[in-house]
Structures are given as C-alpha cells and as structure tokens.
KESETI-876571 format. One record per residue (C-alpha): residue number from 1; residue in three letters; x, y, z. Coordinates in steps of 0.2 Angstrom, whole numbers, plus 5000, padded with zeros to 4 digits. Example, Ala and Ser with C-alpha at 12.3 -4.5 7.8 and 13.67 -1.06 7.14 Angstrom:
2
{1 ALA {5062 4978 5039}}
{2 SER {5068 4995 5036}}
//
This chain:
381
{1 UNK {4824 3737 5084}}
{2 UNK {4840 3746 5085}}
{3 UNK {4840 3761 5097}}
{4 UNK {4838 3778 5088}}
{5 UNK {4855 3784 5096}}
{6 UNK {4864 3770 5087}}
{7 UNK {4867 3780 5072}}
{8 UNK {4874 3796 5081}}
{9 UNK {4893 3797 5079}}
{10 UNK {4902 3805 5093}}
{11 UNK {4914 3813 5080}}
{12 UNK {4899 3823 5073}}
{13 UNK {4893 3828 5090}}
{14 UNK {4910 3834 5094}}
{15 UNK {4911 3844 5078}}
{16 UNK {4895 3854 5083}}
{17 UNK {4905 3866 5094}}
{18 UNK {4894 3863 5109}}
{19 UNK {4900 3870 5126}}
{20 UNK {4897 3853 5135}}
{21 UNK {4893 3836 5129}}
{22 UNK {4874 3831 5127}}
{23 UNK {4866 3823 5142}}
{24 UNK {4867 3806 5134}}
{25 UNK {4886 3806 5138}}
{26 UNK {4886 3815 5155}}
{27 UNK {4890 3803 5170}}
{28 UNK {4882 3805 5186}}
{29 UNK {4892 3815 5198}}
{30 UNK {4899 3801 5208}}
{31 UNK {4905 3792 5193}}
{32 UNK {4914 3806 5185}}
{33 UNK {4933 3804 5183}}
{34 UNK {4937 3820 5193}}
{35 UNK {4925 3816 5207}}
{36 UNK {4931 3799 5210}}
{37 UNK {4949 3796 5213}}
{38 UNK {4955 3803 5196}}
{39 UNK {4970 3797 5187}}
{40 UNK {4986 3798 5197}}
{41 UNK {5003 3801 5192}}
{42 UNK {5008 3788 5205}}
{43 UNK {5025 3783 5211}}
{44 UNK {5022 3766 5203}}
{45 UNK {5024 3773 5186}}
{46 UNK {5043 3776 5189}}
{47 UNK {5043 3757 5189}}
{48 UNK {5029 3753 5176}}
{49 UNK {5032 3735 5171}}
{50 UNK {5041 3731 5155}}
{51 UNK {5044 3715 5147}}
{52 UNK {5056 3712 5133}}
{53 UNK {5047 3698 5122}}
{54 UNK {5063 3694 5113}}
{55 UNK {5071 3689 5129}}
{56 UNK {5055 3681 5135}}
{57 UNK {5056 3670 5120}}
{58 UNK {5072 3662 5127}}
{59 UNK {5066 3648 5138}}
{60 UNK {5081 3649 5149}}
{61 UNK {5079 3668 5153}}
{62 UNK {5072 3665 5171}}
{63 UNK {5074 3684 5175}}
{64 UNK {5062 3690 5161}}
{65 UNK {5049 3676 5165}}
{66 UNK {5050 3683 5183}}
{67 UNK {5047 3700 5177}}
{68 UNK {5032 3694 5167}}
{69 UNK {5025 3685 5182}}
{70 UNK {5027 3701 5193}}
{71 UNK {5019 3712 5181}}
{72 UNK {5004 3700 5179}}
{73 UNK {5002 3698 5198}}
{74 UNK {5003 3717 5202}}
{75 UNK {4996 3727 5187}}
{76 UNK {4988 3714 5175}}
{77 UNK {4996 3723 5161}}
{78 UNK {5014 3728 5155}}
{79 UNK {5023 3737 5142}}
{80 UNK {5031 3727 5128}}
{81 UNK {5048 3730 5120}}
{82 UNK {5058 3718 5108}}
{83 UNK {5044 3713 5097}}
{84 UNK {5053 3716 5081}}
{85 UNK {5040 3726 5072}}
{86 UNK {5047 3741 5063}}
{87 UNK {5042 3758 5069}}
{88 UNK {5037 3763 5052}}
{89 UNK {5024 3749 5052}}
{90 UNK {5017 3755 5069}}
{91 UNK {5017 3773 5064}}
{92 UNK {5009 3768 5047}}
{93 UNK {4994 3759 5055}}
{94 UNK {4992 3773 5067}}
{95 UNK {4991 3786 5053}}
{96 UNK {4980 3775 5042}}
{97 UNK {4968 3773 5057}}
{98 UNK {4967 3791 5061}}
{99 UNK {4965 3795 5042}}
{100 UNK {4950 3783 5041}}
{101 UNK {4941 3793 5055}}
{102 UNK {4945 3809 5046}}
{103 UNK {4936 3803 5030}}
{104 UNK {4919 3811 5025}}
{105 UNK {4905 3803 5035}}
{106 UNK {4898 3795 5019}}
{107 UNK {4914 3786 5016}}
{108 UNK {4915 3779 5033}}
{109 UNK {4897 3773 5033}}
{110 UNK {4901 3761 5019}}
{111 UNK {4908 3751 5033}}
{112 UNK {4894 3754 5046}}
{113 UNK {4890 3741 5060}}
{114 UNK {4872 3740 5056}}
{115 UNK {4864 3726 5045}}
{116 UNK {4853 3730 5030}}
{117 UNK {4838 3729 5042}}
{118 UNK {4846 3742 5053}}
{119 UNK {4851 3730 5067}}
{120 UNK {4867 3732 5077}}
{121 UNK {4881 3720 5074}}
{122 UNK {4898 3720 5083}}
{123 UNK {4908 3721 5067}}
{124 UNK {4910 3738 5057}}
{125 UNK {4911 3756 5060}}
{126 UNK {4900 3765 5072}}
{127 UNK {4898 3766 5091}}
{128 UNK {4896 3753 5104}}
{129 UNK {4879 3745 5106}}
{130 UNK {4865 3756 5113}}
{131 UNK {4851 3746 5122}}
{132 UNK {4841 3759 5133}}
{133 UNK {4837 3777 5135}}
{134 UNK {4845 3777 5152}}
{135 UNK {4862 3770 5145}}
{136 UNK {4876 3783 5147}}
{137 UNK {4886 3783 5131}}
{138 UNK {4905 3783 5129}}
{139 UNK {4914 3798 5120}}
{140 UNK {4921 3787 5106}}
{141 UNK {4918 3780 5089}}
{142 UNK {4926 3763 5083}}
{143 UNK {4930 3752 5069}}
{144 UNK {4928 3734 5074}}
{145 UNK {4935 3720 5063}}
{146 UNK {4937 3701 5063}}
{147 UNK {4956 3697 5060}}
{148 UNK {4958 3679 5064}}
{149 UNK {4955 3666 5057}}
{150 UNK {4958 3674 5040}}
{151 UNK {4944 3664 5033}}
{152 UNK {4932 3674 5044}}
{153 UNK {4937 3691 5038}}
{154 UNK {4922 3701 5031}}
{155 UNK {4931 3712 5019}}
{156 UNK {4917 3724 5016}}
{157 UNK {4921 3731 5033}}
{158 UNK {4939 3733 5029}}
{159 UNK {4944 3750 5023}}
{160 UNK {4956 3748 5008}}
{161 UNK {4969 3759 5015}}
{162 UNK {4970 3750 5031}}
{163 UNK {4969 3732 5025}}
{164 UNK {4987 3728 5020}}
{165 UNK {4994 3737 5035}}
{166 UNK {4982 3729 5047}}
{167 UNK {4986 3712 5040}}
{168 UNK {5005 3714 5043}}
{169 UNK {5003 3722 5060}}
{170 UNK {4991 3708 5065}}
{171 UNK {5004 3695 5061}}
{172 UNK {5017 3704 5072}}
{173 UNK {5004 3706 5086}}
{174 UNK {5000 3688 5085}}
{175 UNK {5018 3684 5088}}
{176 UNK {5019 3695 5103}}
{177 UNK {5003 3686 5110}}
{178 UNK {5009 3669 5107}}
{179 UNK {5026 3673 5115}}
{180 UNK {5017 3680 5130}}
{181 UNK {5006 3665 5132}}
{182 UNK {5021 3654 5132}}
{183 UNK {5029 3665 5145}}
{184 UNK {5013 3664 5156}}
{185 UNK {5013 3645 5156}}
{186 UNK {5032 3645 5160}}
{187 UNK {5029 3657 5175}}
{188 UNK {5016 3644 5182}}
{189 UNK {5028 3630 5180}}
{190 UNK {5019 3623 5165}}
{191 UNK {5025 3618 5148}}
{192 UNK {5027 3632 5135}}
{193 UNK {5013 3626 5124}}
{194 UNK {5001 3624 5139}}
{195 UNK {4990 3640 5136}}
{196 UNK {4992 3639 5117}}
{197 UNK {4985 3622 5117}}
{198 UNK {4970 3627 5127}}
{199 UNK {4967 3642 5114}}
{200 UNK {4969 3631 5099}}
{201 UNK {4977 3633 5082}}
{202 UNK {4962 3643 5075}}
{203 UNK {4959 3655 5090}}
{204 UNK {4951 3671 5086}}
{205 UNK {4957 3689 5085}}
{206 UNK {4947 3705 5083}}
{207 UNK {4954 3722 5080}}
{208 UNK {4946 3738 5087}}
{209 UNK {4952 3755 5081}}
{210 UNK {4944 3768 5094}}
{211 UNK {4944 3786 5090}}
{212 UNK {4941 3799 5104}}
{213 UNK {4936 3816 5098}}
{214 UNK {4941 3832 5107}}
{215 UNK {4929 3834 5122}}
{216 UNK {4923 3851 5128}}
{217 UNK {4921 3845 5146}}
{218 UNK {4932 3829 5148}}
{219 UNK {4927 3829 5167}}
{220 UNK {4909 3825 5163}}
{221 UNK {4911 3809 5152}}
{222 UNK {4920 3793 5150}}
{223 UNK {4930 3790 5134}}
{224 UNK {4927 3772 5137}}
{225 UNK {4918 3765 5152}}
{226 UNK {4927 3754 5165}}
{227 UNK {4928 3736 5159}}
{228 UNK {4939 3721 5158}}
{229 UNK {4943 3713 5141}}
{230 UNK {4935 3698 5132}}
{231 UNK {4951 3690 5128}}
{232 UNK {4965 3678 5133}}
{233 UNK {4977 3692 5131}}
{234 UNK {4975 3709 5123}}
{235 UNK {4988 3718 5113}}
{236 UNK {4987 3737 5112}}
{237 UNK {4995 3750 5101}}
{238 UNK {4992 3767 5110}}
{239 UNK {4992 3784 5103}}
{240 UNK {5009 3792 5101}}
{241 UNK {5005 3808 5110}}
{242 UNK {4989 3808 5120}}
{243 UNK {4986 3798 5136}}
{244 UNK {4970 3793 5143}}
{245 UNK {4971 3775 5148}}
{246 UNK {4969 3771 5166}}
{247 UNK {4970 3755 5176}}
{248 UNK {4961 3752 5193}}
{249 UNK {4975 3747 5205}}
{250 UNK {4971 3736 5220}}
{251 UNK {4953 3739 5217}}
{252 UNK {4955 3756 5225}}
{253 UNK {4962 3770 5214}}
{254 UNK {4964 3774 5196}}
{255 UNK {4981 3776 5189}}
{256 UNK {4987 3783 5172}}
{257 UNK {4995 3771 5160}}
{258 UNK {5010 3782 5153}}
{259 UNK {5011 3787 5135}}
{260 UNK {5022 3774 5128}}
{261 UNK {5036 3776 5115}}
{262 UNK {5031 3775 5097}}
{263 UNK {5038 3757 5095}}
{264 UNK {5031 3750 5112}}
{265 UNK {5015 3740 5114}}
{266 UNK {5004 3736 5129}}
{267 UNK {4998 3719 5134}}
{268 UNK {4983 3716 5145}}
{269 UNK {4976 3700 5153}}
{270 UNK {4958 3696 5148}}
{271 UNK {4944 3688 5158}}
{272 UNK {4947 3671 5148}}
{273 UNK {4964 3670 5154}}
{274 UNK {4958 3673 5172}}
{275 UNK {4946 3658 5170}}
{276 UNK {4959 3647 5162}}
{277 UNK {4972 3651 5175}}
{278 UNK {4960 3649 5189}}
{279 UNK {4963 3667 5194}}
{280 UNK {4982 3665 5195}}
{281 UNK {4981 3679 5183}}
{282 UNK {4967 3692 5184}}
{283 UNK {4960 3703 5171}}
{284 UNK {4962 3722 5177}}
{285 UNK {4948 3734 5176}}
{286 UNK {4953 3749 5165}}
{287 UNK {4945 3764 5157}}
{288 UNK {4949 3778 5145}}
{289 UNK {4946 3797 5150}}
{290 UNK {4943 3810 5137}}
{291 UNK {4953 3825 5134}}
{292 UNK {4953 3841 5124}}
{293 UNK {4964 3832 5111}}
{294 UNK {4959 3819 5098}}
{295 UNK {4966 3802 5102}}
{296 UNK {4966 3785 5093}}
{297 UNK {4971 3767 5098}}
{298 UNK {4972 3750 5090}}
{299 UNK {4968 3735 5101}}
{300 UNK {4969 3716 5096}}
{301 UNK {4959 3704 5107}}
{302 UNK {4965 3686 5106}}
{303 UNK {4952 3672 5110}}
{304 UNK {4951 3653 5111}}
{305 UNK {4943 3643 5097}}
{306 UNK {4924 3646 5099}}
{307 UNK {4920 3627 5102}}
{308 UNK {4932 3625 5116}}
{309 UNK {4927 3623 5134}}
{310 UNK {4932 3638 5144}}
{311 UNK {4936 3633 5162}}
{312 UNK {4950 3632 5175}}
{313 UNK {4964 3621 5169}}
{314 UNK {4964 3605 5179}}
{315 UNK {4983 3607 5182}}
{316 UNK {4979 3623 5191}}
{317 UNK {4965 3616 5202}}
{318 UNK {4969 3606 5218}}
{319 UNK {4964 3605 5236}}
{320 UNK {4973 3621 5241}}
{321 UNK {4966 3630 5226}}
{322 UNK {4948 3624 5221}}
{323 UNK {4940 3628 5204}}
{324 UNK {4934 3646 5205}}
{325 UNK {4924 3646 5189}}
{326 UNK {4912 3635 5181}}
{327 UNK {4913 3628 5163}}
{328 UNK {4905 3636 5148}}
{329 UNK {4909 3637 5129}}
{330 UNK {4921 3650 5123}}
{331 UNK {4908 3656 5111}}
{332 UNK {4895 3658 5125}}
{333 UNK {4907 3669 5135}}
{334 UNK {4911 3679 5119}}
{335 UNK {4892 3682 5115}}
{336 UNK {4889 3687 5133}}
{337 UNK {4902 3700 5133}}
{338 UNK {4892 3712 5123}}
{339 UNK {4877 3712 5135}}
{340 UNK {4889 3714 5150}}
{341 UNK {4899 3728 5141}}
{342 UNK {4883 3738 5138}}
{343 UNK {4879 3736 5156}}
{344 UNK {4896 3741 5162}}
{345 UNK {4899 3724 5170}}
{346 UNK {4912 3710 5170}}
{347 UNK {4907 3696 5159}}
{348 UNK {4912 3684 5173}}
{349 UNK {4899 3692 5184}}
{350 UNK {4886 3695 5171}}
{351 UNK {4886 3676 5166}}
{352 UNK {4887 3671 5185}}
{353 UNK {4901 3659 5182}}
{354 UNK {4910 3661 5199}}
{355 UNK {4909 3646 5209}}
{356 UNK {4904 3647 5227}}
{357 UNK {4914 3638 5241}}
{358 UNK {4900 3625 5243}}
{359 UNK {4900 3622 5224}}
{360 UNK {4919 3620 5225}}
{361 UNK {4918 3607 5238}}
{362 UNK {4905 3597 5228}}
{363 UNK {4916 3598 5212}}
{364 UNK {4932 3593 5221}}
{365 UNK {4923 3578 5230}}
{366 UNK {4916 3573 5214}}
{367 UNK {4933 3573 5207}}
{368 UNK {4940 3563 5222}}
{369 UNK {4950 3577 5229}}
{370 UNK {4950 3580 5248}}
{371 UNK {4945 3598 5252}}
{372 UNK {4950 3606 5269}}
{373 UNK {4935 3612 5279}}
{374 UNK {4942 3630 5279}}
{375 UNK {4940 3630 5260}}
{376 UNK {4921 3628 5260}}
{377 UNK {4915 3644 5269}}
{378 UNK {4908 3659 5260}}
{379 UNK {4911 3664 5242}}
{380 UNK {4926 3666 5231}}
{381 UNK {4930 3685 5229}}
//
C-alpha cells in the first residue's frame, strides 16, 4: 500500500508559512549541507568546462573532442553551447513548467503519479517514492514524463500547455545527446556510432520537471538528495536565476555548479555510460540544495533500449583494464534505480554489479585473455 506521505506535496507544505520544515524533511545534523563541506565557490569555477556541440559535431575538431574528454574525466559534467535551440524555446519551456506548478492543486492532480488503486508509479505529478516512516523527504515536487519512444508517451500525464513545447525541446535535446555520444566515442578512439549503436535506435528518454519551493530553513534539508543519474547521458535545462545544483568533486567536497546563461545547457554522465565505458567515464554524484527562492529545472535522461545487455563494451576491456561490472539487462537496471534512489544509493552499488578482482580474472581467463597477477588483488573501487 502507498505510504501516507506520498500525497503530501512540498509546495503545499511551503505555503503553510511554517518557521521551519516539518521533521520528515529535516536531515540529521551530519548530513546537512552547511554542516558537511557546503557548496564552495571554488577556483575551478573560473574554468568550468564548456563544450561547443556545434564544433563537437565536426569529426575533425580534435580540440573540442579533447575539451570534452577533459571535462568528462575531471567533472563528469559540462556546460553546452552551440546547440542551435532558440532562446525563445528554452525560455518558453521554463515558463510553461513554472506555470504548471503554479496551477491550482486540483488541476495538477489530474496528472498525479498514483494509480487508480492509489499506488505510486514513476510517471506523473507528485513527489518521489516514499517507502518508510524513517525516509527523509526531499524539498521538491516533480512532473515525470516518458518522452521517447513517442509510442510510449502516456498523454494523460502531459499538461496541454507543456506538450508542444516539450516535444520540440526534446527533439533539440536529443540532438545534443547524440552529438555528445558521438564525441565520447571519438574521445576513446572508437567510431562515432559506437555508443549510439549500443544504445539502439529506440532508446528511451524521460523528462523530469522539478520544482523547489522557497524553504524557510534551507540549511536543514536537501532540495534533492545526493545521487547519480539513471542514464547514458542526462541533458539539463537549469533555472535562469537561482542556483542550487552541486557536484561532489574528487569524492571530497561539494562545489556549486554556476547559474548558466539562459541559452546554455548542462550535460551529465549517467551510470549506464559508466558501465558501458568500463569506467572510462564515471557518473558524478550531485545534489540540489534548497534556498529561500523558488527554483525549477527540466532534465532529460537518455537510456538504452530496455532489452539491451548493459555491460562494459568488449573494445574497452583488456588485460590492462579488466571488466569492472557484470552484465544485466538495461530494463533491470532502470527498474532497480527507483529502489536505489529511495535509499540514497547508487544503482550500481544497490544492484551489486561491481566485479571483484577475482571475478575479473575468471572472466578474462574464460575469454582467453592473460591477466597480470597484480590485477587480481582486492576489489575495484
């Protein structure tokens, strides 16, 4: 049965004028953003990675491919320019998304993410899944929609004012994702179509509009808990004015992602790419901190066809780089994400698909590959 907290929208809680968030949203002291490392206006932001996808689309532009690889290996995310989508479209989809969250509750609940039996489902309007009384809830509401393939769209969840804009924006966002995937393959010395072929022609895409209401005590809550993405790559359209996204750099400190220009996007590596690339590209852990101002973002997650095997590509496995993850179906990974996310864990760790060094040796020997003895001790980090 669905948890009783599943129907409580954060926007309604925030409108109550409470001096502090209810206890369901309050983090333990050691987990609070201001009592850990906090977001840092780090010197690195002066050189926040930027990739021009127009230039990246030119196979001969070695410099831009190099910038992409450097961004992926250092931050795991980067700002995108040169995508060709008009600013009017980006502003229009932002405004339409914000307008949806400002509709009367009864209008939004027509798109609720609960089944007729009252059970949670990922798609639709509401909050993320609530499993237990002990689960600390995030300070956000969201509208989650299946975008690709188009035949899988469930139009009952699509607000009429958003539908044409989201359709147009999704086409432009997909072009960005495909260009980045070509560039990622090129950066590893592979053919441009390498990752696109692994994803398949009918790969999935899900959109998430996330609304963060003003919070009376941002220091006590997460806007969105630390997580990695269930995607090959993720394309984000951030709020024009209000920041809050932070990335964990070097596994040590949280750094603010800057507020981007109104015509700029952000691309983030997802866990599925980490697996496919055999950890050549790693999914960064990121989170959203709340503030005293409302904020909205739009995220598109790009995923392989569900029947595909999700595994390290054999071209990226060898004696000096054994397979770091075991094989499972893309659908099984996607399904496991929701359980992992509710617990605040990486899906890779939740599903226990990391391969230990002994397992790596056995896999390599079975494939007839000689593995040096110094590659069979311990467990892969």
